[in-house]
N, C-alpha and C positions, 0 to 999 in steps of 0.2 A: 517205237514207243519213245516218248521224250520224258526224261526224268524230271520231276518237279524241281524247281529252283528253291533251295533252302538257304536262307541268310544265316550265317554262323556268327554274326556280330553279337558280342556279349551284351546282355541287357543289365549287367550289374551296375548299379549306380552308387555313387559315394554318398553315404548317409552321414548326417551330422551327429555329433555326440548329444546326449540328452540335455546337457547343460548349455548348449549353444543357443544364442538368441539372435543370430544373424539372419534376418528375414531374406535378404538378397540372395544369400547362398542357398537357402531353402527353396526359393522360387527357381533359381538356376538348376538345381538338382532335379526338381520336379519337371522342368521343361526338357532337360536332357533325357530323362526317363521316357517321357511321352514321345520325344523325337526318335529315339532308338526303337521304341515299340512301333512307331509309325513306319520306319524304314524296314523293320523286320517283316511286317505284315503287308507291305505294299504289293500292288499288282506288278509282277515282273514284266508284263506286256505293256503297262502304262505307269512307269515309275514317276516319282515326284520330280517336277521340273526344277531347274536350278533357280529360277526366279522365285518360285514359291518357297524353296528352302532358304534362300537369302532373305526373303521377307520375314520368315519366322525368326531367323537369327537377329534381324533388326528389331523386331518386337521385343525379344528377350533383352537386348541391349538397352532399349528404352525403359523397360521395367526396372532393370538394375540401376540405371541412372536416377530414376525417380525415387527408388528406395534410398539411394545415397543422399539425394537432396532432402528427403524427409528426415533422415537421421541428422543431417547437418542443421536443419531448422530446429530440431529438438534440442540439440546441443546449444544453439544460439539462444533459444528461449530460456534454457537453464542458466546460461551465462548472464543474460540480461536480468533474470530474477535475482541472481546472486549479487549483481551490482546494485540493484534497488534495495536489497536487504542490507547491504553494507552501508549504503548511504542513509538508510533509515535509522541507523544507530545514532546519527547526529541529532535526531529528534528528541532524544532522552534529555530531560531537564528543561526543554523549551516550552514556552507558552503557546498553545495552539487555539484556534477557533475553527469549529467544524459544524456542519449541518447536524442538527439534533434538537431534542426538546427536553433535555435533562439539565439539572443544576445541582451542584453539590454544596451542602451547608455544613461547614466544619465547626460550627458553634461559636466562632469568633468573628471572622471576616465576613462582612455582608457581601454576598455574591451579586453579580449583575446578570440580568435576564436580557440577552441580546437577541434581536430579531430584525428582519428587513420587511418594511411595508412596500407592497407593490403598487401603491397609489396613495393619494392624500386621504386622510381619515379624520372625520370630525369627532369620532369616539373610539377609544381603544381601551380594551379591558384585558387584563392578564390574570388567568386562573392558575393557581399552583396546587398540585395534587401530590399525595404521598404515594408510596409504593403499592398501596391497596386501592389506588384511584379514588381516594376520599379527598374532597375539596378542603384544602388547608387555608388558603388565603386568596382574596380577590383584590387586585390592585387596579384602580381607575387611573389611566394615564392621560385621559382627556384627549385633546386634539393634537394630532401629529402629522407631519408631512411625509411624503414618499421618501424612502431610503432607509439607511441603517439607523436603528434606534436602540436605546439601552435604558433599562429601569433597574434601580438597585433595590434588592429585597433585604430587609433587616432581619430575616430569619424568624419572624414571629407569625403566629396564626391569626385568624380573624378576631380572636378575643384578646390579642395583645400579648399572648404567652409565647415564650421562646420554644421553638420546636426542637426535637431531638436531632442529633447529627445524622447525616445520611444523604441519600440521593433522592431528589424530587423531580417531578415532571411539571411542565408548564405549557399552556396554550395561549395564543393571542387571538382575540376576537375584535375585529375592527369593521366599522361601517363608515360610509361617506355621507355627505350632506343629503343625498337622496335616499338614504337608508339601505343602500345596497352594500353587500359584504365586500370588504377589501382583503384580499389574500395576503398572508404574511408567512415568511420563512423563518422558523426559529433556529437558533444556533446555540451551541454549547461551547464552553471554554474551560481550560484547565492546564495543568502541567503534565507533560508526558512522563510517566513513571516507568514504562517498560515497553517491550515489543512482543508481539505474538505472530507466528507464521503458521497459517492454516490453508491447505489446499492451494498453495501458490499465491495467496493473498497476504499482504502485510498489514497487521493491525497495531495501532498504538494503544496503550493502556492509560486511560485518564480517569481518575476518581473511581477506579475499580471497574470500569466498563471498556469494552473494546470498540475502537473506531477505525474503520478502513481508511487507509491513506488517501484514497480518492475522494473522501468526504471532507478532508481538511481544506479550509479556506485560506487561513493565514497562519504564519509561524513567526514568533518573536522571541527575543532573549528574555529570560526571567527578570523581573524588576528587583533591583537591589534595595535593601532596606537602608534607612538613614544611618544605622549603626555601622553597616558595612562600609558606607561611604566615608564616615568619620574615621574609622579604623584605617582605611586606605590613605586618607589625608594625613593622619598622624604618622603613618609609616613613611610616607614620602617626605614629611617634614624632618623626621629623624635621619633619614638617609642624606638629606640635604645638609643637615648640621654636621654630620660625620665627614662629608666631602669637603666642606669649608674648613674644618679643623685640619684635615690632612693637607689641604692646599696651603694653609698658613705654615704648617710645619715644614713643608717642602721648600717654601720660599726662604724660611729662616735658615735652612740647611745649606743653601747655595753659597753664601759668603764663606761659611766654614770650610767648604770643600775647596774653594779657590785659594 
């Protein structure tokens, strides 16, 4: 009688703590558990060949390396997102132009309706709507050529009455000499008031609405008022006067010191 061969190799595997999130270690532990179970129940007359065993270890190593690469890519993505977010802080206070069909009327300054015509148009009409999609004003821009265009809205409705402050929408309808429609891309503009981060996407806040950074076309410094320029000129003049006075006093003091 030949006694059966019994493998006394322990099948106890190291388990991770409940709070661990290391996927690579979890896969390795699972692999080692399967491997020891396979060795334990292998046919003693036809054991696992060395080449097959080596192949399984190589597969485990590849999986662990891929897990490491995936983790590094995740860290890189978070790092790039943090850089973009920090750079976006510089947008605050800047004037931007982005794709969109809204315009803000503050009750004082006449806003411009910006758009780009994708072809020459013999007739251009701009319709302005309120938040309830009611037609407020229709502006006939006449004939316009292909490219960037801008029309100033005085903030009045079709009856000549000033509309209330708020956000409005506009559309551009254009046709060429053959009566065919000419497509137009509407744009919005305003000053960046703040930033919002949602689901890895950075939005700028302009006139109470969120605009994705990817929709921004141009960025420029805010325009300074004439009063600001005048104050700065007066300040520079005062500084120059003080410097001249100090210079004369220094020249008069030189002979006395000698």
